[in-house]
N, C-alpha and C positions, 0 to 999 in steps of 0.2 A: 480669381476666386477668393472671397474673403476668408481670413484666417479662422473665423468661428465655424465656418462650414467644414474645414479640415478637422477641427476638434469634434464636431458632430460625427464625421465619418469615423474617426478613431474610436469614439464612444460606441458607435454602432458595431464596429468590428469586435471590440471587446465583449459587447453584449451578445452578439451572435456566437462568438467563441464559447462564452459561458453556457449558452443554451445547448451546445453540442458536447460539452465536456463535463458539466455539472461539478466544477472544481470549487465553487463557492469562494473564488479568489478574484477571478478576472472581472466579476461584476463590479468590484470596488474600483478597478481601473476605469471601467465605463462611467461610473458616477463621477470620478475625478475628472475625466475628459469632458463630461457634460458640464461640470462647473466651470472648467477652463473655457468651454465654448460660450457660456453666458458672460464670463469676464471679457472674452475677446469681442463679443457682440457689442459691449459697452465701451469698446476702444481702449481698454487698459493694455499696457505693454506686455511684451512676451515674458518678461520676468514675473509679473503678477500671474500670468496664465500658468506658467510652469510651476511656480510656487504653489498655487492653488491645487493644481493637479497632483503634485507630489505630496503635499501636506494632507489633503483629503484622502488620497489613496492610502497613504501610510497609516493615518489615523483609523480608517475603516478596517483595514487589514488587522491592525494591532488589537482593536477592541473586539473583533469577531473571531480572531484566531483561536483563542482559548475556548470560547463557546463552541465553535465548529469542531475543535478537537474532542471536546467532551461528548458532543452529539455523535460524531462519527465513531468514536471509540466505543460507545455503547452499542452501536449498530453492527459493528464488525463481529463476526463469529470467530471465536478463538479456535485454533486447530482445524483449519479447513483442509479437506483432502486427506492425504496420507499423514500430514502433520499431526492429526488428531491422535495418532498412535504413539507418538513420542512420549516416553515415560510409562507406558502401559506394559504389563507383563503378559507373556503367552507361553506356549509349549512348542518345542521343536517336534515337528511331525516327519521330517526327513533330515538325516544327518547333514550338518553344515560343514562343508569342505571348502575352505577358501582357495585352495589350489585349483580345484575343478569348478569353482564358482557354482556349487550346487547347495541345496538345502532349502527347506521350507519350514515356516512356523505358522501357528494359528494364534492370532490375537483377536480376542472377541470371537466373532463367528466368521472371520475372514482368514483366508490362507494367503501367505505372501512369500515370494522369493526373498532370500536374505543374504546379507554379508555379515560376517562376524567382526566385531570391533577388535582390533589387534590381530586379525587373521588367525584366530584360534579355531580349532575343530570343536564342534559341539555335537553331542550325541542326541539321538531321538529320545524324547521324554523329558529332557532337561528344561527347567523353567528359565526363560530369558526375559530381558527387559529391552525395549526398543529405545535406542539412544539417538537415532537420526534416520535420515532418508538419503539414499543415493540413487537418483533417477527413479526407477520403478521398484527398487529393492529397499527393504528395511535394513538398517544397521542395528545389530543386536549384541548384547553381552550376556554371559551366563550370570544368573542370580545365584549367589552363594549363601 
């Protein structure tokens, strides 16, 4: 089988992978392999093929990486899931006891099981701040 066909197969694999992952990275490898296939078709040596593949792929990744990062950075929602509560304040609605691992807080309009930062007991009615997440529990500290 001619070498250029192998390059076409490699390009197709990268292109199909891109279609299923939407990484906006492997497409550049597909284009690099496509160029290497053209070079191989015209009987240039393996060094030219690999150089073309590497240079084109690297160049395309380099020039689009910054653009892709800007684009995806704007599309990503900050604070997804429970992470959106970190930094917010709420009220203790059930005493927080780190030994018994009991306690509940209300942050916004939601009630959460909690752990206290530093394993401190915190009484009902106290204002807290969410400092982190541990599994399905918020980690909180008393606001003084």
